[in-house]
PAZAPA-4460 file (N, C-alpha, C; in steps of 0.05 Angstrom, whole numbers, plus 32768, in hexadecimal, padded with zeros to 4 digits):
% residues 296
    n_x    n_y    n_z   ca_x   ca_y   ca_z    c_x    c_y    c_z   seq   type   mol
   7CFC   7FE7   82AA   7D03   8003   82AD   7CEE   8015   82A0     1      M     A
   7CE8   802B   82AD   7CD4   803D   82A2   7CDD   804B   8289     2      K     A
   7CF7   8053   8289   7D01   8062   8272   7D05   8050   825A     3      S     A
   7CFA   8058   8243   7CFC   8047   822B   7D18   8047   8220     4      A     A
   7D27   805C   8225   7D42   805E   8219   7D58   805E   822E     5      D     A
   7D52   8054   8246   7D68   8053   825A   7D7D   803F   8251     6      R     A
   7D96   8048   8253   7DAB   8038   8248   7DB1   8020   825A     7      E     A
   7DBB   800B   824F   7DC1   7FF2   825D   7DD6   7FF7   8272     8      L     A
   7DD0   7FEF   828B   7DE3   7FF3   82A1   7DF3   7FD9   82A4     9      V     A
   7E0B   7FDD   82B0   7E1D   7FC7   82B3   7E10   7FB2   82C7    10      A     A
   7E13   7F99   82C1   7E07   7F84   82D1   7E1A   7F6C   82D3    11      A     A
   7E18   7F5E   82E9   7E28   7F46   82EE   7E15   7F2E   82F3    12      R     A
   7E19   7F1A   82E3   7E08   7F02   82E5   7E19   7EEB   82EC    13      V     A
   7E13   7EDD   8302   7E23   7EC7   830B   7E14   7EAD   8307    14      E     A
   7E20   7E9A   82F9   7E13   7E80   82F4   7E26   7E6A   82FF    15      T     A
   7E1B   7E58   830F   7E2C   7E43   831A   7E34   7E2E   8305    16      P     A
   7E4D   7E26   8305   7E57   7E11   82F3   7E63   7DFB   8304    17      L     A
   7E5F   7DE3   82FB   7E6A   7DCC   8309   7E7A   7DBA   82F6    18      R     A
   7E93   7DB7   82FB   7EA4   7DA6   82EB   7EA9   7D8C   82FA    19      N     A
   7EAE   7D77   82EB   7EB2   7D5D   82F8   7ECA   7D5F   830A    20      K     A
   7EC7   7D55   8322   7EDC   7D54   8335   7EE4   7D6F   8341    21      G     A
   7ED3   7D83   833E   7ED9   7D9D   8349   7EC1   7DA9   8357    22      S     A
   7EC5   7DBD   8367   7EB0   7DCA   8375   7EA2   7DDE   8362    23      T     A
   7E89   7DE4   8368   7E7B   7DF8   8356   7E89   7E13   8358    24      P     A
   7E8A   7E21   8342   7E94   7E3D   8342   7E81   7E4E   8330    25      H     A
   7E84   7E67   8333   7E72   7E7A   8325   7E7F   7E85   830C    26      A     A
   7E70   7E85   82F6   7E79   7E93   82DE   7E6D   7EAF   82DE    27      Q     A
   7E7D   7EC3   82DA   7E74   7EDF   82DB   7E72   7EEA   82BF    28      V     A
   7E5A   7EF3   82B8   7E55   7EFF   829E   7E4F   7F1D   82A3    29      I     A
   7E5F   7F2E   8297   7E5C   7F4A   829B   7E50   7F57   8282    30      T     A
   7E3A   7F65   8286   7E2C   7F74   8270   7E32   7F91   8275    31      I     A
   7E40   7F9D   8262   7E47   7FB9   8264   7E35   7FCB   8254    32      N     A
   7E32   7FE4   825F   7E21   7FF7   8250   7E2F   8001   8237    33      A     A
   7E20   8008   8223   7E2B   8014   820B   7E37   802F   8212    34      E     A
   7E4E   8034   8207   7E5B   804D   820D   7E4B   8065   8203    35      R     A
   7E46   8078   8214   7E36   808F   820D   7E46   80A3   81FC    36      R     A
   7E3B   80AA   81E5   7E48   80BF   81D5   7E3E   80DA   81DE    37      A     A
   7E4F   80EF   81DB   7E47   8109   81E5   7E2F   8113   81D5    38      F     A
   7E30   8112   81BB   7E19   8118   81AA   7E1A   8104   8193    39      V     A
   7E04   80F5   818F   7E03   80E2   8179   7DF8   80F1   8160    40      R     A
   7E0A   80FD   8151   7E02   810D   813A   7DF5   80FB   8124    41      F     A
   7DFE   80E3   8121   7DF2   80D1   810D   7DD5   80CB   8114    42      K     A
   7DD1   80C6   812E   7DB5   80C0   8137   7DA3   80D8   8134    43      E     A
   7DAE   80F0   813A   7D9E   8108   8136   7D96   810C   8119    44      L     A
   7DA9   8106   8107   7DA4   8108   80EA   7D8E   80F4   80E2    45      W     A
   7D8F   80DC   80ED   7D7B   80C8   80E6   7D5F   80D1   80EF    46      E     A
   7D5D   80E1   8103   7D43   80EB   810D   7D3D   8107   8104    47      Y     A
   7D49   8110   80EE   7D45   812B   80E5   7D28   8131   80DE    48      R     A
   7D19   811D   80D4   7CFE   8122   80CD   7CED   8128   80E6    49      E     A
   7CF4   811B   80FC   7CE6   8121   8115   7CEC   813E   811E    50      L     A
   7D05   8147   8119   7D0C   8163   811F   7CFA   8176   8110    51      L     A
   7CF6   8171   80F6   7CE5   8183   80E6   7CC9   8182   80F0    52      Y     A
   7CBF   816A   80F6   7CA4   8167   8100   7C9F   8177   811A    53      F     A
   7CB2   8174   812D   7CAF   8182   8146   7CB1   81A0   8143    54      L     A
   7CC1   81A9   8131   7CC2   81C6   812B   7CA8   81D1   8122    55      M     A
   7C9C   81C3   810E   7C82   81CD   8104   7C6C   81C9   8118    56      W     A
   7C6E   81B4   8129   7C5A   81B1   813E   7C5B   81C9   8151    57      R     A
   7C73   81D2   8159   7C75   81E9   816B   7C69   8202   815F    58      D     A
   7C6E   8206   8145   7C63   821E   8137   7C44   821C   8136    59      V     A
   7C3A   8205   812F   7C1D   8202   812C   7C0F   8205   8147    60      K     A
   7C1A   81F9   815C   7C0F   81FB   8176   7C0F   8218   8180    61      V     A
   7C24   8226   8179   7C27   8242   8182   7C11   8254   8177    62      R     A
   7C09   824F   815E   7BF6   8260   8150   7BDB   8253   814B    63      Y     A
   7BD7   823C   8158   7BBE   822E   8154   7BA7   823E   8161    64      K     A
   7B91   8240   8152   7B78   824D   815C   7B7E   826B   8162    65      Q     A
   7B8F   8277   8153   7B94   8294   8156   7B86   82A2   813E    66      T     A
   7B7D   82BA   8143   7B6F   82C9   812E   7B82   82D3   8118    67      V     A
   7B99   82DD   8120   7BAB   82E9   810C   7BC3   82D7   8107    68      I     A
   7BC5   82C1   8114   7BDA   82AD   810D   7BF6   82B7   8111    69      G     A
   7C07   82B2   80FC   7C24   82B9   80FE   7C29   82D7   80FE    70      V     A
   7C14   82E7   80FA   7C18   8304   80FC   7C21   830C   8118    71      A     A
   7C1D   82FB   812C   7C27   8301   8147   7C46   8303   8147    72      W     A
   7C53   82F5   8134   7C70   82F6   8132   7C79   8313   812B    73      A     A
   7C68   8322   811F   7C6F   833E   8117   7C64   8352   812C    74      V     A
   7C4C   834C   8136   7C3F   835F   8149   7C4F   8362   8162    75      I     A
   7C59   834C   816D   7C68   834D   8186   7C80   835F   8185    76      Q     A
   7C93   835B   8172   7CAA   836E   8171   7CA2   838A   8169    77      P     A
   7C8D   838E   8159   7C85   83A9   8151   7C7B   83B8   8169    78      L     A
   7C6A   83AC   8179   7C5F   83B9   8190   7C75   83BF   81A4    79      V     A
   7C87   83AC   81A8   7C9D   83B1   81BA   7CAF   83C7   81B0    80      T     A
   7CB3   83C9   8196   7CC2   83DF   818A   7CB6   83FA   8190    81      M     A
   7C9B   83FB   818D   7C8D   8415   8192   7C91   841D   81AF    82      V     A
   7C8E   840B   81C1   7C92   8411   81DE   7CAE   841A   81E4    83      I     A
   7CC2   840C   81D9   7CDE   8413   81DD   7CE4   842F   81D1    84      F     A
   7CD8   8434   81BA   7CDD   844E   81AC   7CD3   8465   81BD    85      T     A
   7CBB   8461   81C9   7CB0   8477   81DA   7CC0   847A   81F3    86      I     A
   7CC6   8465   8201   7CD3   8467   821B   7CF1   846D   8218    87      I     A
   7CFF   845E   8208   7D1C   8461   8206   7D25   8474   81F0    88      F     A
   7D16   8475   81DB   7D1E   8487   81C5   7D15   84A4   81C9    89      G     A
   7CFC   84A8   81D3   7CF1   84C3   81D5   7CF6   84CE   81F1    90      R     A
   7CF0   84BF   8206   7CF3   84C9   8221   7D0F   84C8   822C    91      F     A
   7D1B   84B0   822B   7D37   84AD   8235   7D4B   84B6   8221    92      A     A
   7D44   84B9   8207   7D56   84C3   81F2   7D70   84B2   81F0    93      R     A
   7D6C   8498   81EF   7D83   8486   81EC   7D8E   8489   81CF    94      I     A
   7DA8   848D   81CC   7DB2   8491   81B0   7DAF   8477   81A0    95      P     A
   7DAC   847B   8186   7DA8   8464   8174   7DBC   8464   815D    96      S     A
   7DD3   8472   8161   7DEA   8471   814F   7DE2   8479   8133    97      E     A
   7DD3   848E   8130   7DCC   8499   8115   7DB6   848A   8107    98      G     A
   7DAA   8477   8113   7D94   8467   8107   7D7A   846F   8115    99      V     A
   7D64   8472   8106   7D4A   8478   8113   7D45   8463   812A   100      P     A
   7D3D   846D   8141   7D3B   845B   8158   7D28   8444   8154   101      Y     A
   7D11   8448   8147   7D00   8430   8142   7D0E   841A   8133   102      P     A
   7D1D   8421   811F   7D2C   840D   8110   7D42   8401   8121   103      V     A
   7D50   8412   8130   7D65   8409   8142   7D5A   83F5   8157   104      F     A
   7D43   83FB   8162   7D37   83E9   8176   7D2D   83CF   816A   105      A     A
   7D20   83D1   8153   7D16   83B9   8146   7D2C   83A6   813D   106      Y     A
   7D42   83B2   8134   7D59   83A2   812B   7D66   8394   8143   107      A     A
   7D63   839F   815B   7D6E   8392   8173   7D5A   837D   817E   108      G     A
   7D40   8383   817B   7D2C   8371   8185   7D2A   8357   8175   109      L     A
   7D30   8358   815B   7D2D   8340   814B   7D40   8329   8154   110      L     A
   7D5A   832E   8155   7D6C   8318   815E   7D66   8311   817B   111      P     A
   7D5F   8325   818B   7D59   831F   81A7   7D41   830D   81AA   112      W     A
   7D2B   8312   819B   7D13   8302   819D   7D18   82E6   8191   113      Q     A
   7D2A   82E4   817E   7D31   82CA   8174   7D3E   82BA   818A   114      L     A
   7D51   82C6   8199   7D5E   82B9   81AF   7D4B   82B3   81C5   115      F     A
   7D3B   82C7   81CE   7D29   82C3   81E4   7D13   82AE   81DE   116      A     A
   7D08   82AF   81C5   7CF4   829C   81BE   7CFE   8280   81BD   117      G     A
   7D16   827C   81B1   7D22   8262   81B0   7D29   8258   81CB   118      G     A
   7D33   8269   81DD   7D3A   8261   81F8   7D21   8258   8208   119      L     A
   7D0C   8269   8207   7CF4   8262   8216   7CE7   8248   820D   120      Q     A
   7CE6   8244   81F3   7CDA   822B   81E8   7CEB   8213   81EF   121      R     A
   7D06   8216   81EE   7D18   8200   81F4   7D15   81F7   8211   122      A     A
   7D13   820B   8223   7D12   8204   8240   7CF9   81F4   8246   123      I     A
   7CE2   81FB   823A   7CC9   81ED   823F   7CC4   81D5   822E   124      L     A
   7CD6   81D0   821B   7CD1   81BB   8207   7CCF   819F   8212   125      S     A
   7CE1   8198   8223   7CE3   817C   822D   7CCA   8176   823D   126      V     A
   7CC2   8187   824F   7CAA   8182   8260   7C91   8182   824E   127      V     A
   7C8F   8193   823B   7C77   8194   822A   7C76   817B   8218   128      S     A
   7C8C   816E   8213   7C8C   8156   8202   7C8C   813C   8212   129      S     A
   7C83   813E   822B   7C83   8126   823D   7C75   810E   8231   130      A     A
   7C5D   8111   8225   7C4F   80F9   821A   7C60   80EB   8205   131      P     A
   7C6F   80FA   81F5   7C80   80EE   81E1   7C99   80E1   81ED   132      L     A
   7CA5   80EE   8200   7CBE   80E5   820B   7CBA   80CB   821B   133      I     A
   7CA3   80C8   8228   7C9F   80B1   8239   7C94   8098   822A   134      T     A
   7C90   809B   8210   7C84   8085   8201   7C97   8079   81EC   135      K     A
   7CA6   8089   81DF   7CB7   807F   81C9   7CD3   8088   81CC   136      V     A
   7CE5   807A   81BE   7D01   8082   81BF   7D08   8094   81A7   137      Y     A
   7D16   80A9   81AB   7D23   80BA   8197   7D37   80CA   81A5   138      F     A
   7D4B   80D6   8197   7D5F   80E7   81A5   7D51   80FE   81B2   139      P     A
   7D54   8100   81CC   7D46   8115   81DB   7D50   8131   81D4   140      R     A
   7D68   8133   81C9   7D73   814D   81C1   7D61   815A   81AC   141      L     A
   7D53   814A   819D   7D42   8155   8187   7D2D   8168   8192   142      I     A
   7D23   8163   81AA   7D0D   8173   81B5   7D16   8190   81B9   143      V     A
   7D2B   8196   81C9   7D33   81B2   81CC   7D3F   81BE   81B2   144      P     A
   7D4B   81AD   81A1   7D55   81B7   8187   7D3D   81C2   8176   145      F     A
   7D28   81B2   8174   7D11   81BA   8164   7D04   81D3   8170   146      A     A
   7D02   81D4   818B   7CF5   81EB   8197   7D05   8205   8192   147      A     A
   7D1F   8203   8194   7D30   821A   818F   7D2E   8224   8173   148      T     A
   7D31   8212   8160   7D32   821A   8144   7D17   8222   8139   149      F     A
   7D02   821A   8146   7CE7   8223   813D   7CE4   8241   8140   150      S     A
   7CF4   824E   8151   7CF3   826B   8153   7CFB   8279   813A   151      A     A
   7D0A   826B   8128   7D12   8278   8110   7CFB   827F   80FD   152      T     A
   7CE4   8271   8100   7CCD   8277   80EF   7CC3   8293   80F6   153      I     A
   7CC0   8299   810F   7CB7   82B4   8117   7CCB   82C9   810F   154      D     A
   7CE5   82C2   8112   7CFA   82D5   810B   7CF9   82DC   80ED   155      F     A
   7CF5   82C8   80DC   7CF5   82CD   80BF   7CDE   82DF   80B7   156      A     A
   7CC7   82DB   80C4   7CB0   82EC   80BE   7CB5   8309   80C7   157      I     A
   7CBF   830C   80DF   7CC4   8327   80E9   7CDA   8335   80DB   158      A     A
   7CED   8325   80CF   7D04   8331   80C1   7CFB   8340   80A8   159      F     A
   7CE5   8337   809B   7CDB   8344   8084   7CD3   8361   808B   160      I     A
   7CC7   8365   80A2   7CBF   8380   80AB   7CD8   8391   80AF   161      V     A
   7CED   8385   80BA   7D06   8395   80BE   7D11   839F   80A3   162      L     A
   7D11   838E   808F   7D1B   8396   8075   7D0A   83AE   806A   163      I     A
   7CF0   83AC   806E   7CDF   83C3   8065   7CE5   83DC   8074   164      L     A
   7CEA   83DA   808E   7CF0   83F1   809E   7D0B   83FE   8096   165      M     A
   7D1E   83ED   8090   7D38   83F7   8088   7D36   8406   806D   166      V     A
   7D27   83FA   805A   7D24   8407   8040   7D15   8421   8042   167      V     A
   7CFF   8422   8051   7CEF   843B   8053   7CFE   8450   8064   168      F     A
   7D11   8448   8074   7D21   845C   8084   7D38   8468   8074   169      S     A
   7D3B   845F   805B   7D50   846A   804A   7D6C   845E   804F   170      G     A
   7D6D   8448   805F   7D87   843B   8064   7D8D   8428   804D   171      L     A
   7DA6   8423   8049   7DAE   8411   8033   7DB8   83F7   803E   172      V     A
   7DAD   83E1   8033   7DB6   83C6   803A   7DCE   83BF   8029   173      I     A
   7DE5   83B9   8035   7DFE   83B4   8027   7E05   8396   8028   174      T     A
   7E1D   8390   801E   7E27   8375   801D   7E29   8368   8039   175      W     A
   7E29   8379   804D   7E2D   836F   8068   7E16   835D   8072   176      R     A
   7E00   835E   8063   7DE8   834F   806A   7DEE   8331   8069   177      V     A
   7E03   8329   805A   7E09   830C   8057   7E14   8301   8072   178      I     A
   7E1B   8313   8085   7E25   830A   809F   7E0E   8304   80B2   179      A     A
   7DF6   830A   80AB   7DDF   8306   80BD   7DDC   82E9   80C6   180      L     A
   7DDE   82D5   80B3   7DDB   82BA   80BC   7DEE   82B2   80D3   181      P     A
   7E06   82BD   80D3   7E19   82B7   80E8   7E0F   82C0   8103   182      A     A
   7E04   82D8   8105   7DF9   82E3   811E   7DDF   82D5   8126   183      F     A
   7DCF   82CE   8112   7DB7   82BE   8118   7DBE   82A3   8124   184      V     A
   7DD2   8296   8118   7DDB   827D   8122   7DE7   827F   813E   185      G     A
   7DF5   8295   8144   7E00   8298   815F   7DEA   829C   8173   186      L     A
   7DD5   82AA   816B   7DBE   82AE   817E   7DB1   8293   8184   187      A     A
   7DAD   8282   816F   7DA1   8268   8173   7DB2   8256   8184   188      L     A
   7DCD   8256   817F   7DDE   8246   8190   7DDE   824E   81AD   189      L     A
   7DDD   8268   81B1   7DDB   8272   81CD   7DC2   8269   81DA   190      S     A
   7DAB   826B   81CC   7D92   8262   81D7   7D92   8244   81DC   191      A     A
   7D9E   8235   81CA   7D9E   8218   81CC   7DAF   820F   81E4   192      L     A
   7DC6   821C   81E7   7DD8   8215   81FD   7DCB   8218   8218   193      G     A
   7DBF   8230   821D   7DB1   8235   8236   7D98   8224   8238   194      V     A
   7D89   8221   8222   7D70   8213   8222   7D74   81F5   8228   195      G     A
   7D8A   81E9   821E   7D8F   81CD   8224   7D92   81C8   8242   196      L     A
   7DA2   81D9   824E   7DA7   81D7   826B   7D8D   81DB   827B   197      W     A
   7D7F   81F1   8275   7D67   81F7   8285   7D50   81E5   827F   198      L     A
   7D4E   81DA   8267   7D38   81C7   8260   7D3B   81AE   8270   199      S     A
   7D54   81A4   8273   7D59   818C   8283   7D54   8192   82A1   200      A     A
   7D5C   81AA   82A9   7D57   81B2   82C5   7D3A   81B6   82CB   201      L     A
   7D2B   81BE   82B7   7D0E   81C3   82BB   7CFF   81A9   82BF   202      N     A
   7D09   8193   82B6   7CFC   8179   82BA   7CFB   8173   82D8   203      V     A
   7D11   8179   82E6   7D12   8173   8302   7D07   8189   8314   204      R     A
   7D0D   81A2   830C   7D04   81B9   831C   7CF2   81CB   830A   205      Y     A
   7CD8   81CA   830D   7CC6   81D9   82FC   7CC7   81F7   8302   206      R     A
   7CD6   81FF   8317   7CD9   821C   831C   7CE7   822A   8305   207      D     A
   7CF7   821A   82F6   7D07   8225   82E0   7CF4   8232   82CC   208      V     A
   7CDE   8224   82C6   7CCB   822F   82B2   7CBF   8249   82BB   209      G     A
   7CBA   824D   82D5   7CAF   8266   82E0   7CC4   827C   82E0   210      H     A
   7CDD   8275   82E1   7CF3   8289   82E3   7CFC   8293   82C7   211      A     A
   7CF3   8285   82B2   7CFC   828B   8297   7CF5   82A8   828E   212      V     A
   7CDC   82B1   8291   7CD6   82CD   8288   7CE7   82E1   8296   213      P     A
   7CEC   82DE   82B0   7CFD   82F1   82BF   7D1A   82F0   82B5   214      F     A
   7D24   82D8   82B0   7D3F   82D5   82A5   7D42   82E3   828A   215      L     A
   7D2F   82DF   8279   7D30   82EB   825E   7D2E   830A   8260   216      I     A
   7D1E   8314   8272   7D1B   8331   8274   7D35   833D   827E   217      Q     A
   7D41   8331   8292   7D5B   833C   829D   7D70   833A   8287   218      V     A
   7D71   8324   8279   7D86   8320   8264   7D82   8335   824E   219      W     A
   7D6A   833D   8247   7D65   8350   8232   7D72   836B   8239   220      M     A
   7D6E   8374   8252   7D7A   838E   825A   7D98   838C   825E   221      Y     A
   7DA3   8374   825F   7DC0   8370   8260   7DCB   836E   8244   222      A     A
   7DBA   8371   8230   7DC3   8370   8214   7DBC   838A   8207   223      S     A
   7DCA   8392   81F2   7DC6   83AC   81E5   7DAE   83AD   81D2   224      P     A
   7D96   83A7   81DD   7D7E   83A6   81CD   7D72   83C2   81CA   225      V     A
   7D70   83D1   81E1   7D63   83EB   81E0   7D78   8401   81E1   226      V     A
   7D91   83FA   81E3   7DA7   840E   81E4   7DBF   8403   81D5   227      Y     A
   7DD1   8414   81CB   7DE9   840A   81BE   7DFE   8401   81D3   228      P     A
   7E0E   83ED   81CB   7E22   83E3   81DE   7E37   83F8   81E5   229      A     A
   7E39   840D   81D5   7E4D   8422   81DA   7E47   8431   81F4   230      A     A
   7E2E   842F   81FE   7E27   843D   8217   7E32   842F   8230   231      L     A
   7E3B   8416   822D   7E46   8407   8244   7E62   8412   824A   232      V     A
   7E67   8419   8263   7E82   8424   826A   7E98   8411   8262   233      P     A
   7EAF   841C   825C   7EC6   840C   8252   7ECE   83F7   8266   234      E     A
   7ECD   83FD   827F   7ED7   83EA   8293   7EC5   83D1   8295   235      R     A
   7EAD   83D2   828B   7E9B   83BB   828C   7E99   83AC   8271   236      W     A
   7EA8   83B6   825D   7EA5   83AA   8243   7EAD   838D   8242   237      R     A
   7EC2   8385   8250   7ECC   836A   824F   7EB6   8357   825A   238      L     A
   7EAC   835E   8271   7E97   834D   827E   7E7D   834E   826D   239      L     A
   7E77   8365   8262   7E5F   8368   8251   7E61   8357   8238   240      Y     A
   7E79   8354   822D   7E7C   8345   8214   7E79   8327   8217   241      G     A
   7E79   831D   8230   7E75   8301   8235   7E58   82F9   822E   242      L     A
   7E46   830C   822E   7E2A   8307   8226   7E29   8303   8208   243      N     A
   7E23   82EB   81FF   7E24   82E6   81E2   7E10   82F7   81D2   244      P     A
   7DFB   8300   81DE   7DE7   8310   81D0   7DF1   832D   81CA   245      M     A
   7E06   8335   81D8   7E12   834F   81D2   7E1D   834F   81B5   246      V     A
   7E2D   833B   81AF   7E38   8339   8195   7E23   8334   8180   247      G     A
   7E0F   8324   8187   7DF9   831E   8174   7DEA   8337   816C   248      V     A
   7DE1   8346   817F   7DD1   835E   817A   7DE1   8374   816B   249      V     A
   7DFA   8378   8175   7E0B   838C   8168   7E12   8384   814C   250      E     A
   7E18   836A   8148   7E1F   8361   812E   7E07   8361   811B   251      G     A
   7DF0   835C   8125   7DD7   835D   8115   7DD2   8379   810B   252      F     A
   7DD5   838C   811D   7DD1   83A8   8115   7DE6   83B1   8101   253      R     A
   7DFF   83A8   8105   7E14   83AF   80F2   7E0E   83A4   80D6   254      W     A
   7E04   838C   80D5   7DFF   837F   80BB   7DE7   838A   80AC   255      A     A
   7DD2   8393   80BB   7DBA   839B   80AD   7DB7   83BA   80AC   256      I     A
   7DC2   83C8   80C0   7DBE   83E5   80C1   7DD7   83F5   80B9   257      L     A
   7DED   83E8   80B6   7E05   83F6   80AF   7E11   8407   80C5   258      G     A
   7E0C   8400   80DE   7E17   840E   80F5   7E35   8407   80F7   259      K     A
   7E44   8415   8109   7E61   8410   810B   7E67   83F2   8111   260      P     A
   7E7F   83EA   8107   7E87   83CF   810A   7E88   83C7   8128   261      V     A
   7E7B   83B1   8130   7E7C   83A9   814C   7E98   83A0   8154   262      P     A
   7E9D   83A1   816E   7EB7   8399   8179   7EBA   837B   8174   263      D     A
   7ED0   8374   8166   7ED5   8358   815F   7ED9   8347   8178   264      L     A
   7EE7   8353   818C   7EEC   8345   81A5   7ED2   833D   81B3   265      Q     A
   7EBE   834F   81B2   7EA4   8349   81BE   7E96   8332   81B0   266      T     A
   7E97   8331   8196   7E8B   831C   8187   7E98   8301   818C   267      I     A
   7EB3   8302   818D   7EC2   82E9   8192   7EBD   82DF   81AE   268      V     A
   7EBC   82F1   81C2   7EB7   82E9   81DD   7E9B   82DD   81E0   269      M     A
   7E87   82EB   81D3   7E6C   82E1   81D4   7E69   82C6   81C7   270      G     A
   7E77   82C2   81B0   7E75   82A8   81A3   7E82   8292   81B4   271      A     A
   7E98   8299   81C1   7EA4   8286   81D3   7E92   827E   81EA   272      G     A
   7E84   8292   81F6   7E71   828C   820B   7E5A   827A   8201   273      T     A
   7E50   8280   81E9   7E3A   8270   81DE   7E43   8254   81D9   274      A     A
   7E5C   8250   81D0   7E66   8235   81CB   7E69   8226   81E5   275      F     A
   7E73   8233   81FA   7E76   8225   8214   7E5A   821F   8220   276      L     A
   7E47   8231   821D   7E2C   822B   8226   7E20   8213   8218   277      L     A
   7E25   8211   81FE   7E1B   81FB   81EE   7E27   81E0   81F8   278      L     A
   7E41   81DF   81FB   7E4E   81C7   8205   7E44   81BF   8221   279      I     A
   7E42   81D3   8232   7E38   81CE   824D   7E1B   81C4   824C   280      W     A
   7E0A   81D1   823C   7DEE   81C8   823A   7DEB   81AC   822F   281      G     A
   7DFB   81A5   821A   7DFA   818B   820F   7E03   8176   8224   282      L     A
   7E18   817C   8232   7E22   8169   8246   7E0D   8164   825C   283      A     A
   7E01   8179   8266   7DEE   8177   827C   7DD5   8168   8272   284      Y     A
   7DCC   816F   825A   7DB3   8163   824F   7DB7   8145   824B   285      F     A
   7DCE   813D   823F   7DD4   8121   823B   7DD5   8111   8255   286      R     A
   7DDF   811E   8269   7DE1   8110   8283   7DC5   810E   8290   287      R     A
   7DB5   8122   828D   7D9B   8122   829A   7D85   8113   828B   288      A     A
   7D88   810F   8271   7D72   8104   8261   7D6C   80E7   8268   289      E     A
   7D7E   80D9   8275   7D79   80BD   827C   7D62   80BA   8290   290      R     A
   7D5C   80CF   829F   7D47   80CE   82B3   7D2E   80DE   82AB   291      A     A
   7D2D   80E8   8292   7D17   80F8   828A   7CFC   80E9   828D   292      F     A
   7CFB   80D1   8282   7CE2   80C2   8282   7CD8   80BC   829F   293      A     A
   7CEA   80BA   82B2   7CE2   80B5   82CD   7CDA   80CE   82DC   294      D     A
   7CE7   80E4   82D6   7CE2   80FD   82E5   7CCD   810F   82D9   295      E     A
   7CC8   810C   82BF   7CB7   811F   82B2   7C9A   811D   82BA   296      I     A
***
């Protein structure tokens, strides 16, 4: 078999036996496959060092042979913030709920770029790790996991700039900042759920990789990154709340900028969608990974 980790398939082996005074008959030996677990958490834990290695590898490859290195993690959201401020803050005059629009936009871009960066890296991770996957065995889930969580490095660097912007804008950081890890975690789970599904699909259909930038762009404008969620008409709120990034962005702004409390129903609906996406992504990835080494 080409795949190093293809599971044992059921087989039937017949061996002829001959007893004295009887005709030959066949002895049937059945070899059954090991029962597949949905997620082998113990195995993932045993390979945790590989997870750390792949995370740092993604970060190093991303900034290898660059002049300014990890400063790109700050430049990209800052430049995007300036463009959004000119177009949506000055020309379109989108309300920012009492917060200076540059801070409002940057606070929305940070969790969004965490989600988008993790999603994009996860989708391309399996194909880019083809030499490793086809040679040695390890839990394949580690590859998209490492790619998704490596986006937290860029987020942490850019978050320092947000703190400085909040302080210089005269805003007060309150106890609500302790809720930030929950919204960061929800963004990562959302990216991981979609990324698991699309990364497995990208092994078979490489068109997925070409469609990713378009998907991310459309999803951004379907999330309250450049505008507050309050602008969405009431009749569309239920459908709008199914987008997990709505609760993430609104909750992130609430925790760091002190804006009005986000709708709890929206956060719960978004978290439920993220959880379902994660279960679906895990199930599809586990089913498809058996053929990775052959198809990649």
